[in-house]
C-alpha positions in Angstrom: -15.1 -21.0 243.6 -13.3 -24.1 244.8 -10.8 -23.4 247.6 -8.2 -25.5 246.0 -8.4 -23.7 242.6 -8.2 -20.3 244.5 -5.2 -21.5 246.4 -3.4 -22.6 243.2 -4.4 -19.4 241.3 -3.1 -17.3 244.2 0.2 -19.2 244.3 0.7 -18.8 240.5 -0.1 -15.0 240.7 2.3 -14.6 243.6 5.0 -16.5 241.7 4.4 -14.5 238.6 4.6 -11.3 240.5 7.7 -12.3 242.6 9.7 -13.9 239.8 9.0 -11.9 236.7 10.1 -8.4 235.7 7.4 -5.8 235.3 7.0 -4.3 231.9 7.5 -0.8 233.2 10.8 -1.8 234.9 12.4 -3.0 231.7 11.9 -0.4 228.9 14.8 -1.7 226.7 13.8 -5.4 227.0 12.6 -7.6 224.2 8.9 -8.5 224.5 8.3 -12.3 224.7 4.9 -13.8 224.2 4.4 -17.3 225.6 2.0 -19.5 227.3 1.4 -18.7 230.9 3.0 -20.9 233.5 1.1 -23.7 235.0 1.6 -25.1 238.4 2.3 -28.7 238.8 -1.4 -29.1 239.7 -3.4 -26.8 237.5 -3.3 -24.7 234.4 -3.8 -20.9 234.3 -4.9 -18.6 231.4 -2.3 -17.3 228.9 -0.6 -14.0 229.4 2.3 -11.9 228.0 5.7 -11.7 229.8 8.8 -9.7 229.3 12.1 -11.4 228.5 14.9 -9.5 230.2 18.5 -9.8 229.3 20.4 -7.8 231.9 23.7 -6.1 231.0 26.9 -7.7 232.1 28.7 -6.2 235.1 32.3 -6.6 236.1 31.4 -8.1 239.6 28.4 -8.7 241.7 27.1 -5.5 243.3 27.8 -6.9 246.8 30.7 -9.1 245.9 28.9 -12.1 247.2 26.4 -14.8 246.4 23.3 -13.0 247.6 21.0 -10.5 245.7 22.9 -10.9 242.4 21.4 -11.9 239.1 23.5 -14.9 238.0 23.3 -15.7 234.3 24.0 -19.3 233.5 27.0 -19.6 231.1 28.1 -23.3 231.5 26.5 -26.5 232.6 29.1 -29.1 233.4 31.5 -28.3 230.5 28.9 -27.3 228.0 28.3 -23.6 227.0 24.8 -22.4 227.5 22.7 -21.2 224.6 19.9 -18.7 225.1 17.0 -19.7 223.0 15.2 -17.0 221.0 11.9 -15.9 222.6 12.7 -17.7 225.9 14.1 -16.4 229.1 17.8 -16.8 229.7 18.7 -19.4 232.3 19.6 -17.6 235.6 19.4 -17.8 239.3 19.2 -15.4 242.3 19.7 -16.0 246.0 18.1 -13.7 248.5 18.8 -13.1 252.2 15.6 -14.9 253.3 17.1 -18.2 252.1 15.0 -18.2 248.9 16.3 -19.0 245.5 14.5 -18.1 242.2 15.3 -18.0 238.5 14.6 -19.6 235.2 15.9 -22.8 233.6 15.4 -21.1 230.2 11.9 -22.4 229.8 10.3 -22.5 233.3 10.6 -20.3 236.3 12.2 -21.9 239.3 11.9 -21.3 243.0 12.9 -22.9 246.2 14.9 -22.6 249.4 18.6 -22.9 250.1 20.9 -23.4 253.2 24.2 -21.7 253.3 26.9 -22.7 255.7 30.3 -21.2 254.9 31.1 -22.4 251.4 28.6 -25.2 251.6 25.4 -24.6 249.7 22.4 -26.9 249.8 19.4 -26.3 247.6 16.0 -27.5 248.9 13.5 -29.1 246.6 12.9 -26.8 243.7 9.4 -26.0 242.3 8.8 -24.7 238.9 6.2 -23.8 236.3 5.4 -26.4 233.7 5.5 -24.6 230.3 6.2 -26.6 227.2 9.0 -25.0 225.2 9.7 -25.8 221.6 13.5 -25.8 222.0 16.1 -26.2 224.6 14.7 -29.2 226.5 18.1 -30.9 226.9 19.7 -27.8 228.3 16.8 -27.2 230.6 17.0 -30.8 231.9 20.8 -30.6 232.4 20.4 -27.3 234.4 17.7 -28.8 236.7 19.8 -32.0 237.2 22.9 -29.8 238.0 20.9 -28.0 240.7 20.0 -31.3 242.4 23.8 -32.0 242.8 24.9 -28.7 244.4 26.8 -29.1 247.6 29.0 -26.0 247.5 29.9 -22.8 245.7 32.7 -20.4 244.9 32.5 -16.7 243.8 35.5 -15.6 241.7 35.1 -11.9 240.7 32.0 -11.8 238.5 31.6 -15.6 238.3 29.7 -18.1 240.5 30.6 -21.8 240.4 28.2 -24.3 241.8 29.9 -27.5 242.8 28.9 -31.1 243.6 30.0 -33.0 246.7 33.3 -34.0 245.1 34.1 -30.4 244.2 33.3 -30.7 240.5 31.8 -27.6 238.9 28.3 -28.5 237.7 27.2 -25.0 236.7 29.0 -21.7 236.1 27.3 -18.3 236.1 28.2 -14.7 235.4 27.0 -11.7 237.4 24.9 -9.3 235.4 23.3 -6.0 236.2 19.5 -5.6 236.0 18.3 -2.9 233.7 
């Protein structure tokens, strides 16, 4: 096989494994059938995924930004709507300076730099699935992520702010099933 195709296929498989919940891990989840993600270079065969909607929790498990599933609830001043049969928009930051999540249609992944209350997101990569609904919300979320310059955690809420201090996205901490 072509080395480029194998590299792309390996990347998509790793991203699918790293970013998606396993069916056995989410027994009370709703099953979602959709087209398989495609990388920005190549398409991959279709597969089934699980859509997971974690239960809300009063505060992040560690009281901080890292290793918490942050469910998107507001973009700028607009309430977020979870589209039927699509993932809920969310984001997670890990200790290895990696960020992952979903914009509601596509999976997202990238890097971040944290210095005090300053937060800079590196260039985000994502799958390229075509979703029937929610394109405007997806676009607004992705645009908000490009503006992030800082953050604040208040109890169970995370606010991502632009350079002027304006909240561009608000999230709520939720517990994974």
